[in-house]
All heavy atoms as an XYZ file, in Angstrom:
810
protein
N      -0.540    117.053    -42.887
C      -0.582    117.683    -41.591
C       0.691    117.330    -40.828
O       1.094    116.184    -40.785
C      -1.815    117.185    -40.825
C      -1.928    117.782    -39.452
S      -3.505    117.442    -38.682
C      -3.075    116.030    -37.713
N       1.340    118.351    -40.264
C       2.553    118.132    -39.490
C       2.203    117.915    -38.031
O       1.159    118.342    -37.556
C       3.464    119.346    -39.605
C       4.052    119.497    -40.956
C       5.016    120.620    -41.024
N       5.056    121.430    -39.812
C       5.622    122.593    -39.726
N       6.185    123.099    -40.772
N       5.630    123.270    -38.612
N       3.105    117.250    -37.327
C       2.944    117.062    -35.890
C       3.356    118.330    -35.153
O       4.305    119.002    -35.548
C       3.804    115.901    -35.400
C       3.439    114.517    -35.912
C       4.501    113.518    -35.486
C       2.081    114.097    -35.390
N       2.651    118.628    -34.083
C       3.042    119.764    -33.247
C       4.207    119.331    -32.367
O       4.426    118.128    -32.152
C       1.880    120.222    -32.353
O       1.582    119.187    -31.418
C       0.651    120.572    -33.179
N       4.963    120.278    -31.828
C       6.051    119.926    -30.919
C       5.573    119.102    -29.716
O       6.274    118.199    -29.269
C       6.608    121.282    -30.484
C       6.325    122.164    -31.636
C       4.986    121.708    -32.158
N       4.381    119.398    -29.215
C       3.852    118.623    -28.095
C       3.604    117.169    -28.490
O       3.895    116.244    -27.729
C       2.570    119.242    -27.558
C       2.805    120.552    -26.853
O       3.906    120.846    -26.405
N       1.769    121.355    -26.758
N       3.070    116.960    -29.681
C       2.825    115.600    -30.156
C       4.142    114.849    -30.370
O       4.246    113.673    -30.031
C       2.012    115.631    -31.455
C       0.592    116.106    -31.256
C      -0.121    116.393    -32.555
O       0.524    116.809    -33.543
O      -1.349    116.213    -32.580
N       5.141    115.534    -30.905
C       6.449    114.905    -31.099
C       7.045    114.507    -29.757
O       7.600    113.422    -29.605
C       7.399    115.847    -31.874
C       6.895    116.040    -33.306
C       8.819    115.288    -31.881
C       7.629    117.118    -34.070
N       6.914    115.380    -28.767
C       7.453    115.087    -27.437
C       6.774    113.876    -26.814
O       7.423    113.011    -26.225
C       7.297    116.312    -26.530
C       7.778    116.104    -25.125
C       9.280    115.844    -25.005
O      10.019    116.036    -25.985
O       9.709    115.422    -23.921
N       5.464    113.753    -26.959
C       4.732    112.599    -26.419
C       5.198    111.314    -27.094
O       5.441    110.300    -26.438
C       3.210    112.794    -26.587
C       2.727    113.901    -25.638
C       2.451    111.494    -26.325
C       1.323    114.379    -25.914
N       5.357    111.343    -28.410
C       5.837    110.174    -29.149
C       7.241    109.800    -28.686
O       7.550    108.634    -28.453
C       5.797    110.431    -30.669
C       4.351    110.540    -31.141
C       6.543    109.341    -31.429
C       4.199    111.082    -32.553
N       8.108    110.813    -28.527
C       9.481    110.568    -28.082
C       9.509    109.912    -26.707
O      10.261    108.963    -26.487
C      10.265    111.887    -28.035
C      11.757    111.702    -27.794
C      12.466    113.017    -27.565
N      12.072    113.676    -26.350
C      12.417    113.279    -25.120
N      13.174    112.235    -24.952
N      12.015    113.931    -24.057
N       8.664    110.348    -25.808
C       8.606    109.774    -24.460
C       8.196    108.309    -24.518
O       8.793    107.447    -23.858
C       7.652    110.589    -23.567
C       8.289    111.948    -23.243
C       7.303    109.829    -22.291
C       7.344    112.934    -22.600
N       7.192    107.991    -25.324
C       6.723    106.601    -25.422
C       7.766    105.695    -26.078
O       7.979    104.565    -25.623
C       5.402    106.534    -26.185
C       4.240    107.013    -25.387
N       3.647    106.269    -24.394
C       3.575    108.182    -25.404
C       2.668    106.938    -23.856
N       2.590    108.117    -24.446
N       8.404    106.190    -27.119
C       9.443    105.384    -27.783
C      10.612    105.172    -26.837
O      11.172    104.070    -26.756
C       9.896    106.042    -29.099
C       8.768    105.976    -30.119
C      11.148    105.364    -29.650
C       9.047    106.744    -31.398
N      10.981    106.216    -26.097
C      12.084    106.107    -25.145
C      11.772    105.076    -24.051
O      12.641    104.294    -23.659
C      12.372    107.473    -24.523
C      13.842    107.717    -24.343
O      14.664    106.931    -24.763
N      14.163    108.834    -23.716
N      10.530    105.060    -23.578
C      10.131    104.084    -22.561
C      10.221    102.662    -23.114
O      10.685    101.744    -22.420
C       8.718    104.381    -22.070
N       9.796    102.467    -24.359
C       9.881    101.141    -24.965
C      11.334    100.729    -25.146
O      11.713     99.582    -24.903
C       9.139    101.123    -26.306
C       9.046     99.754    -26.899
C       8.215     98.787    -26.345
C       9.793     99.419    -28.006
C       8.134     97.520    -26.882
C       9.722     98.146    -28.555
C       8.889     97.203    -27.986
N      12.172    101.685    -25.560
C      13.610    101.422    -25.713
C      14.213    100.969    -24.385
O      14.986    100.012    -24.331
C      14.325    102.675    -26.207
C      15.822    102.492    -26.372
C      16.516    103.821    -26.427
C      16.507    104.399    -25.041
N      17.404    105.477    -24.753
N      13.839    101.630    -23.295
C      14.341    101.259    -21.971
C      13.913     99.842    -21.591
O      14.685     99.091    -20.996
C      13.864    102.258    -20.922
C      14.456    103.637    -21.074
C      15.967    103.660    -20.950
O      16.518    102.936    -20.105
O      16.595    104.413    -21.713
N      12.682     99.468    -21.956
C      12.227     98.112    -21.645
C      13.024     97.074    -22.441
O      13.298     95.977    -21.946
C      10.725     97.961    -21.899
O      10.434     97.931    -23.273
N      13.418     97.424    -23.670
C      14.268     96.518    -24.457
C      15.642     96.386    -23.810
O      16.205     95.287    -23.748
C      14.409     97.025    -25.891
C      13.161     96.928    -26.772
C      13.387     97.672    -28.080
C      12.782     95.481    -27.033
N      16.177     97.495    -23.318
C      17.484     97.458    -22.634
C      17.410     96.570    -21.398
O      18.329     95.782    -21.137
C      17.919     98.866    -22.227
S      18.470     99.879    -23.607
N      16.325     96.695    -20.656
C      16.160     95.891    -19.439
C      16.084     94.399    -19.740
O      16.380     93.581    -18.874
C      14.915     96.330    -18.669
C      15.070     97.705    -18.066
O      16.174     98.187    -17.851
N      13.947     98.367    -17.816
N      15.713     94.044    -20.964
C      15.642     92.631    -21.358
C      16.867     92.202    -22.150
O      16.906     91.099    -22.689
C      14.379     92.381    -22.164
C      13.106     92.515    -21.314
C      11.880     92.270    -22.115
N      11.573     93.503    -22.852
C      10.648     93.590    -23.791
N       9.956     92.543    -24.143
N      10.424     94.732    -24.402
N      17.866     93.091    -22.243
C      19.109     92.745    -22.923
C      19.010     92.711    -24.430
O      19.861     92.115    -25.097
N      18.016     93.358    -25.000
C      17.833     93.364    -26.450
C      18.462     94.648    -27.006
O      17.789     95.563    -27.445
C      16.350     93.248    -26.764
C      15.815     91.891    -26.296
C      14.322     91.786    -26.301
N      13.759     91.874    -27.641
C      12.456     91.811    -27.871
N      11.603     91.656    -26.870
N      11.999     91.905    -29.101
N      19.811     94.666    -26.974
C      20.571     95.877    -27.257
C      20.440     96.364    -28.691
O      20.358     97.580    -28.932
C      22.048     95.668    -26.906
C      22.221     95.120    -25.525
C      22.663     93.870    -25.186
C      21.916     95.772    -24.296
N      22.664     93.716    -23.819
C      22.203     94.876    -23.242
C      21.425     97.028    -23.965
C      22.015     95.192    -21.904
C      21.240     97.348    -22.621
C      21.538     96.429    -21.623
N      20.447     95.456    -29.663
C      20.363     95.885    -31.068
C      19.023     96.562    -31.369
O      18.982     97.594    -32.036
C      20.577     94.704    -32.018
C      22.013     94.220    -32.016
O      22.922     94.974    -31.666
N      22.224     92.973    -32.392
N      17.952     95.963    -30.847
C      16.639     96.578    -31.047
C      16.555     97.913    -30.322
O      15.991     98.879    -30.846
C      15.533     95.654    -30.548
C      15.365     94.397    -31.388
C      14.386     93.448    -30.741
O      13.170     93.736    -30.828
O      14.829     92.460    -30.145
N      17.126     97.976    -29.122
C      17.113     99.223    -28.352
C      17.848    100.326    -29.115
O      17.412    101.492    -29.104
C      17.736     99.009    -26.981
N      18.942     99.981    -29.782
C      19.686    100.980    -30.557
C      18.856    101.522    -31.704
O      18.900    102.708    -32.016
C      21.006    100.398    -31.075
C      21.857    101.408    -31.822
C      22.191    102.640    -30.985
O      22.683    102.520    -29.870
N      21.901    103.824    -31.513
N      18.057    100.656    -32.342
C      17.194    101.113    -33.424
C      16.195    102.154    -32.913
O      15.936    103.162    -33.563
C      16.452     99.937    -34.053
C      17.362     99.003    -34.831
C      16.654     97.749    -35.306
O      15.407     97.661    -35.165
O      17.338     96.858    -35.826
N      15.643    101.895    -31.717
C      14.710    102.849    -31.128
C      15.422    104.129    -30.696
O      14.860    105.215    -30.784
C      13.932    102.221    -29.974
C      12.829    101.326    -30.475
C      13.036     99.972    -30.667
C      11.581    101.847    -30.801
C      12.036     99.146    -31.158
C      10.579    101.045    -31.289
C      10.801     99.692    -31.466
O       9.804     98.893    -31.962
N      16.673    104.008    -30.258
C      17.440    105.209    -29.906
C      17.659    106.073    -31.139
O      17.584    107.300    -31.058
C      18.792    104.845    -29.276
C      19.612    106.049    -28.859
C      18.901    106.923    -27.846
O      18.419    106.434    -26.829
N      18.823    108.215    -28.124
N      17.888    105.440    -32.289
C      18.049    106.190    -33.528
C      16.772    106.985    -33.854
O      16.840    108.136    -34.301
C      18.398    105.263    -34.694
C      19.768    104.602    -34.533
O      20.590    105.095    -33.718
O      20.002    103.580    -35.223
N      15.626    106.373    -33.610
C      14.351    107.062    -33.842
C      14.212    108.243    -32.886
O      13.811    109.338    -33.289
C      13.163    106.083    -33.689
C      13.202    105.033    -34.807
C      11.839    106.836    -33.698
C      12.236    103.887    -34.611
N      14.553    108.022    -31.608
C      14.475    109.101    -30.615
C      15.395    110.249    -31.027
O      15.021    111.423    -30.919
C      14.816    108.579    -29.201
C      15.005    109.720    -28.219
C      13.730    107.632    -28.703
N      16.587    109.932    -31.514
C      17.514    110.979    -31.955
C      16.919    111.800    -33.099
O      17.057    113.028    -33.140
C      18.845    110.374    -32.391
C      19.628    109.782    -31.227
O      19.330    110.116    -30.061
O      20.543    108.967    -31.502
N      16.231    111.128    -34.033
C      15.606    111.840    -35.147
C      14.478    112.742    -34.650
O      14.306    113.868    -35.129
C      15.088    110.856    -36.191
C      16.202    110.201    -36.977
C      15.675    109.193    -37.963
C      16.830    108.487    -38.650
N      16.408    107.440    -39.545
N      13.712    112.254    -33.669
C      12.639    113.080    -33.103
C      13.215    114.286    -32.378
O      12.660    115.388    -32.445
C      11.762    112.249    -32.160
C      10.855    111.229    -32.839
C      10.167    110.362    -31.803
C       9.826    111.922    -33.714
N      14.323    114.089    -31.678
C      14.981    115.218    -31.011
C      15.419    116.253    -32.030
O      15.327    117.463    -31.776
C      16.176    114.739    -30.179
C      15.756    114.022    -28.906
O      14.599    114.185    -28.472
O      16.596    113.285    -28.350
N      15.895    115.795    -33.188
C      16.272    116.732    -34.250
C      15.053    117.525    -34.728
O      15.146    118.718    -35.000
C      16.894    116.003    -35.437
C      18.282    115.453    -35.130
O      18.899    115.893    -34.133
O      18.737    114.578    -35.887
N      13.903    116.853    -34.827
C      12.684    117.545    -35.241
C      12.309    118.631    -34.238
O      11.843    119.706    -34.611
C      11.516    116.561    -35.367
C      11.482    115.678    -36.592
C      10.333    114.683    -36.487
C      11.318    116.519    -37.843
N      12.505    118.342    -32.959
C      12.145    119.315    -31.928
C      13.070    120.527    -31.939
O      12.677    121.602    -31.493
C      12.169    118.665    -30.541
C      11.017    117.721    -30.249
C      11.234    117.001    -28.931
C       9.703    118.477    -30.213
N      14.276    120.369    -32.429
C      15.211    121.492    -32.434
C      15.211    122.260    -33.752
O      15.817    123.308    -33.838
C      16.650    121.021    -32.131
O      17.041    120.050    -33.091
C      16.750    120.441    -30.745
N      14.519    121.726    -34.766
C      14.403    122.459    -36.025
C      13.529    123.689    -35.795
O      12.593    123.654    -35.002
C      13.741    121.591    -37.103
C      14.623    120.512    -37.653
C      13.928    119.695    -38.725
O      12.765    120.003    -39.076
O      14.537    118.743    -39.201
N      13.828    124.775    -36.485
C      12.994    125.958    -36.310
C      11.570    125.695    -36.795
O      11.369    125.032    -37.818
C      13.683    127.024    -37.158
C      14.626    126.297    -38.044
C      14.908    124.958    -37.421
N      10.627    126.195    -36.047
C       9.220    126.063    -36.424
C       8.900    127.029    -37.551
O       9.515    128.079    -37.669
C       8.306    126.432    -35.249
C       8.419    125.474    -34.093
O       8.649    124.273    -34.341
O       8.288    125.928    -32.954
N       7.928    126.648    -38.357
C       7.441    127.640    -39.300
C       6.684    128.680    -38.474
O       6.037    128.357    -37.490
C       6.546    127.005    -40.356
O       5.410    126.424    -39.776
N       6.812    129.908    -38.838
C       6.179    130.999    -38.107
C       4.885    131.380    -38.804
O       4.870    131.628    -40.002
C       7.104    132.215    -38.040
C       8.357    131.980    -37.246
C       8.083    131.850    -35.763
O       7.327    132.603    -35.187
N       8.681    130.857    -35.151
N       3.838    131.419    -38.037
C       2.554    131.828    -38.572
C       1.948    132.894    -37.692
O       2.541    133.312    -36.705
N       0.764    133.305    -38.050
C       0.026    134.234    -37.204
C      -1.457    133.936    -37.372
O      -1.890    133.405    -38.388
C       0.355    135.676    -37.558
C      -0.144    136.122    -38.891
C       0.271    137.552    -39.232
N      -0.335    137.979    -40.460
C      -0.043    137.540    -41.667
N       0.872    136.609    -41.812
N      -0.660    137.976    -42.732
N      -2.198    134.271    -36.345
C      -3.637    134.106    -36.404
C      -4.247    135.322    -37.078
O      -3.896    136.454    -36.784
C      -4.228    133.956    -35.005
C      -3.892    132.668    -34.344
C      -3.185    132.507    -33.191
C      -4.258    131.360    -34.777
N      -3.074    131.184    -32.887
C      -3.722    130.450    -33.838
C      -4.959    130.854    -35.858
C      -3.884    129.070    -33.956
C      -5.118    129.475    -35.969
C      -4.587    128.611    -35.029
N      -5.134    135.075    -37.996
C      -5.907    136.132    -38.623
C      -7.332    135.968    -38.124
O      -7.938    134.918    -38.311
C      -5.847    136.005    -40.143
C      -4.441    136.103    -40.697
C      -4.336    135.694    -42.160
O      -5.361    135.292    -42.771
O      -3.218    135.755    -42.697
N      -7.846    136.977    -37.448
C      -9.200    136.912    -36.909
C     -10.126    137.684    -37.838
O      -9.841    138.824    -38.202
C      -9.254    137.507    -35.481
C     -10.667    137.426    -34.916
C      -8.287    136.771    -34.574
N     -11.214    137.017    -38.246
C     -12.155    137.673    -39.146
C     -12.879    138.805    -38.412
O     -12.928    138.840    -37.184
C     -13.155    136.659    -39.691
C     -12.528    135.703    -40.673
C     -13.556    134.961    -41.489
O     -14.764    135.106    -41.251
O     -13.127    134.229    -42.389
N     -13.459    139.709    -39.191
C     -14.095    140.905    -38.644
C     -15.139    140.598    -37.584
O     -15.222    141.281    -36.573
C     -14.737    141.719    -39.764
C     -13.738    142.466    -40.612
C     -14.428    143.273    -41.693
O     -15.602    143.643    -41.515
O     -13.771    143.526    -42.712
N     -15.921    139.552    -37.797
C     -16.969    139.244    -36.830
C     -16.416    138.622    -35.550
O     -17.126    138.443    -34.574
C     -18.038    138.337    -37.448
C     -17.494    136.972    -37.860
O     -16.370    136.600    -37.518
N     -18.299    136.223    -38.593
N     -15.126    138.299    -35.544
C     -14.481    137.760    -34.350
C     -14.837    136.323    -34.039
O     -14.482    135.809    -32.986
N     -15.530    135.642    -34.946
C     -15.953    134.268    -34.677
C     -15.049    133.230    -35.330
O     -15.144    132.052    -35.018
C     -17.395    134.056    -35.128
C     -18.383    134.849    -34.298
C     -19.818    134.598    -34.707
O     -20.054    133.693    -35.536
O     -20.693    135.307    -34.214
N     -14.191    133.647    -36.223
C     -13.316    132.705    -36.921
C     -11.879    133.189    -36.839
O     -11.597    134.373    -36.938
C     -13.693    132.600    -38.394
C     -15.118    132.210    -38.635
S     -15.406    130.519    -38.196
C     -16.281    129.958    -39.606
N     -10.951    132.229    -36.653
C      -9.539    132.565    -36.768
C      -8.946    131.638    -37.825
O      -9.367    130.498    -37.974
C      -8.810    132.458    -35.431
S      -8.778    130.832    -34.687
N      -7.968    132.162    -38.562
C      -7.380    131.440    -39.691
C      -5.867    131.416    -39.506
O      -5.257    132.437    -39.186
C      -7.731    132.134    -41.023
C      -9.254    132.223    -41.181
C      -7.094    131.409    -42.203
C      -9.706    133.161    -42.273
N      -5.259    130.246    -39.718
C      -3.806    130.119    -39.675
C      -3.236    130.706    -40.964
O      -3.677    130.346    -42.055
C      -3.401    128.650    -39.545
S      -1.629    128.365    -39.733
N      -2.258    131.607    -40.819
C      -1.674    132.240    -41.997
C      -0.845    131.270    -42.837
O      -0.593    131.523    -44.012
C      -0.800    133.431    -41.584
O       0.303    132.980    -40.824
N      -0.423    130.147    -42.249
C       0.422    129.190    -42.971
C      -0.395    128.170    -43.767
O      -0.158    127.963    -44.938
C       1.346    128.457    -41.997
C       2.401    129.348    -41.384
C       3.367    129.897    -42.415
O       4.000    129.096    -43.122
O       3.482    131.124    -42.518
N      -1.343    127.507    -43.112
C      -2.080    126.424    -43.788
C      -3.514    126.817    -44.151
O      -4.213    126.049    -44.794
C      -2.086    125.168    -42.920
S      -3.096    125.302    -41.425
N      -3.925    128.006    -43.698
C      -5.261    128.539    -43.974
C      -6.374    127.742    -43.313
O      -7.532    127.827    -43.718
C      -5.515    128.681    -45.478
C      -4.467    129.450    -46.259
C      -4.152    130.818    -45.745
N      -5.286    131.725    -45.796
C      -5.326    132.891    -45.154
N      -4.309    133.265    -44.420
N      -6.385    133.655    -45.227
N      -6.058    126.940    -42.301
C      -7.097    126.220    -41.564
C      -7.952    127.227    -40.811
O      -7.444    128.213    -40.270
C      -6.473    125.233    -40.577
N      -9.243    126.987    -40.780
C     -10.189    127.902    -40.142
C     -10.723    127.257    -38.872
O     -11.110    126.084    -38.870
C     -11.356    128.222    -41.104
C     -12.370    129.131    -40.439
C     -10.840    128.838    -42.390
N     -10.746    128.038    -37.802
C     -11.259    127.567    -36.525
C     -12.374    128.494    -36.084
O     -12.216    129.714    -36.064
C     -10.145    127.523    -35.480
C      -9.034    126.600    -35.872
C      -7.938    127.073    -36.560
C      -9.112    125.244    -35.597
C      -6.917    126.223    -36.952
C      -8.108    124.386    -35.991
C      -7.007    124.884    -36.664
N     -13.507    127.901    -35.723
C     -14.678    128.662    -35.309
C     -14.581    128.915    -33.812
O     -14.701    127.999    -33.005
C     -15.940    127.871    -35.656
C     -17.212    128.656    -35.406
O     -17.169    129.667    -34.674
O     -18.252    128.258    -35.953
N     -14.364    130.170    -33.434
C     -14.212    130.519    -32.022
C     -15.502    130.305    -31.244
O     -15.474    130.038    -30.053
C     -13.769    131.976    -31.891
C     -12.431    132.326    -32.527
C     -12.197    133.819    -32.458
C     -11.308    131.586    -31.857
N     -16.633    130.414    -31.913
C     -17.911    130.296    -31.214
C     -18.229    128.855    -30.825
O     -19.085    128.610    -29.993
C     -19.043    130.860    -32.070
O     -19.206    130.075    -33.241
N     -17.519    127.877    -31.412
C     -17.782    126.472    -31.114
C     -16.927    125.933    -29.975
O     -17.022    124.773    -29.625
C     -17.554    125.607    -32.358
C     -18.486    125.868    -33.529
C     -18.083    125.009    -34.714
C     -19.928    125.602    -33.134
N     -16.073    126.776    -29.398
C     -15.215    126.317    -28.310
C     -14.205    125.277    -28.777
O     -13.979    124.286    -28.112
N     -13.574    125.516    -29.926
C     -12.647    124.538    -30.491
C     -11.267    124.602    -29.858
O     -10.361    123.916    -30.272
C     -12.495    124.753    -32.012
O     -12.067    126.095    -32.221
C     -13.785    124.490    -32.737
N     -11.088    125.447    -28.844
C      -9.778    125.556    -28.216
C      -8.988    126.743    -28.718
O      -7.920    127.034    -28.252
N      -9.521    127.456    -29.671
C      -8.845    128.642    -30.204
C      -9.347    129.851    -29.412
O     -10.001    130.731    -29.933
C      -9.173    128.780    -31.683
S      -8.134    129.919    -32.583
N      -9.089    129.842    -28.117
C      -9.616    130.869    -27.239
C      -8.994    132.220    -27.543
O      -7.875    132.316    -28.037
C      -9.364    130.486    -25.782
C      -9.990    129.186    -25.411
C      -9.195    128.086    -25.137
C     -11.354    129.038    -25.383
C      -9.756    126.878    -24.814
C     -11.923    127.832    -25.062
C     -11.132    126.745    -24.775
N      -9.693    133.276    -27.228
C      -9.267    134.629    -27.557
C      -8.900    135.379    -26.289
O      -9.584    135.276    -25.276
C     -10.404    135.355    -28.315
C     -10.029    136.788    -28.620
C     -10.758    134.618    -29.589
N      -7.800    136.137    -26.337
C      -7.419    136.954    -25.190
C      -8.058    138.339    -25.299
O      -8.837    138.604    -26.210
C      -5.893    137.046    -25.062
C      -5.236    137.803    -26.195
O      -5.889    138.513    -26.947
N      -3.937    137.651    -26.329
N      -7.702    139.233    -24.399
C      -8.294    140.562    -24.371
C      -8.029    141.381    -25.616
O      -8.756    142.310    -25.927
N      -6.979    141.068    -26.347
C      -6.664    141.794    -27.584
C      -7.346    141.163    -28.792
O      -7.022    141.496    -29.932
C      -5.150    141.807    -27.818
C      -4.410    142.561    -26.724
O      -4.977    143.536    -26.202
O      -3.278    142.163    -26.403
N      -8.257    140.248    -28.543
C      -8.977    139.549    -29.601
C      -8.061    138.719    -30.487
O      -8.301    138.545    -31.667
C      -9.814    140.513    -30.456
C     -10.873    141.229    -29.657
C     -11.852    140.279    -28.958
O     -12.319    139.323    -29.598
O     -12.145    140.496    -27.778
N      -6.973    138.195    -29.916
C      -6.090    137.290    -30.648
C      -6.172    135.906    -30.035
O      -6.192    135.770    -28.810
C      -4.647    137.788    -30.599
C      -4.388    139.115    -31.310
C      -2.967    139.569    -31.042
C      -4.647    138.994    -32.801
N      -6.213    134.861    -30.854
C      -6.276    133.505    -30.312
C      -5.053    133.201    -29.446
O      -3.957    133.673    -29.703
C      -6.295    132.625    -31.559
C      -6.841    133.521    -32.620
C      -6.307    134.887    -32.295
N      -5.251    132.401    -28.413
C      -4.201    132.094    -27.465
C      -3.386    130.856    -27.815
O      -2.358    130.628    -27.201
C      -4.803    131.896    -26.063
C      -5.378    133.152    -25.415
C      -6.028    132.789    -24.092
C      -4.296    134.191    -25.201
N      -3.821    130.051    -28.763
C      -3.072    128.845    -29.105
C      -1.675    129.209    -29.584
O      -1.511    130.079    -30.439
C      -3.780    128.042    -30.189
C      -5.026    127.291    -29.768
C      -5.639    126.602    -30.981
C      -4.735    126.288    -28.690
N      -0.659    128.528    -29.039
C       0.726    128.820    -29.409
C       1.115    128.150    -30.716
O       2.053    128.573    -31.389
C       1.675    128.367    -28.300
C       1.487    129.152    -27.032
C       2.401    128.661    -25.950
C       2.149    129.441    -24.679
N       2.981    128.987    -23.589
N       0.423    127.063    -31.074
C       0.701    126.338    -32.314
C      -0.611    126.060    -33.020
O      -1.632    125.819    -32.390
C       1.406    125.002    -32.028
C       2.766    125.191    -31.402
C       2.921    125.170    -30.020
C       3.885    125.406    -32.187
C       4.169    125.347    -29.442
C       5.129    125.607    -31.620
C       5.252    125.560    -30.258
O       6.492    125.761    -29.685
N      -0.562    126.061    -34.334
C      -1.753    125.714    -35.097
C      -2.005    124.210    -34.934
O      -1.099    123.410    -35.174
C      -1.538    126.044    -36.570
S      -2.885    125.467    -37.637
N      -3.218    123.816    -34.537
C      -3.504    122.398    -34.385
C      -3.451    121.628    -35.696
O      -3.295    120.406    -35.694
C      -4.937    122.367    -33.828
C      -5.216    123.731    -33.361
C      -4.326    124.653    -34.121
N      -3.562    122.316    -36.819
C      -3.570    121.649    -38.103
C      -2.173    121.415    -38.670
O      -1.835    120.313    -39.083
C      -4.405    122.443    -39.099
C      -4.595    121.708    -40.398
O      -5.108    120.609    -40.418
N      -4.182    122.326    -41.485
N      -1.317    122.468    -38.649
C      -0.005    122.336    -39.301
C       1.172    122.449    -38.355
O       2.311    122.196    -38.742
C       0.137    123.375    -40.420
S       0.308    125.080    -39.832
N       0.940    122.848    -37.113
C       2.008    122.933    -36.137
C       2.832    124.206    -36.204
O       3.834    124.336    -35.501
N       2.422    125.179    -37.006
C       3.164    126.435    -37.085
C       3.166    127.135    -35.735
O       2.174    127.121    -35.012
C       2.526    127.376    -38.111
O       2.724    126.889    -39.402
N       4.303    127.756    -35.417
C       4.455    128.490    -34.173
C       3.732    129.826    -34.317
O       4.067    130.624    -35.180
C       5.934    128.702    -33.877
C       6.192    129.366    -32.554
O       5.291    129.884    -31.907
N       7.435    129.350    -32.131
N       2.761    130.073    -33.447
C       1.987    131.297    -33.508
C       2.426    132.301    -32.457
O       1.787    133.311    -32.251
C       0.492    130.989    -33.316
C      -0.042    130.064    -34.359
S       0.193    130.750    -35.999
C      -0.998    129.845    -36.917
N       3.508    132.035    -31.780
C       4.029    132.899    -30.727
C       4.936    133.969    -31.320
O       6.114    134.011    -31.067
C       4.825    132.086    -29.698
C       4.094    131.986    -28.405
O       3.045    132.570    -28.227
N       4.646    131.225    -27.486
N       4.384    134.813    -32.148
C       5.184    135.876    -32.763
C       4.707    137.223    -32.290
O       3.662    137.394    -31.787
C       5.151    135.805    -34.307
C       6.011    134.674    -34.786
C       3.749    135.672    -34.819
């Protein structure tokens, strides 16, 4: 399972805060190691997302990610809400992180 861009951003924020606390204590070498991690996370955020699409089953109760084939039951309120065109509103697949904004 891949991390979504939102999850990567949250991790980057926490690592950056810890790095700043190391800087405030004069622990420069350790802070640089954390900066290297933040730089790698920034690279992940700028990499192109895999593009997917939601496939909604005929009964309208299930949506499937075209990339990882994860199935989400719309009737259970799993967060895969449907708009007026009967397409799920989630911008990223919660399972694989594919960009569904196509």
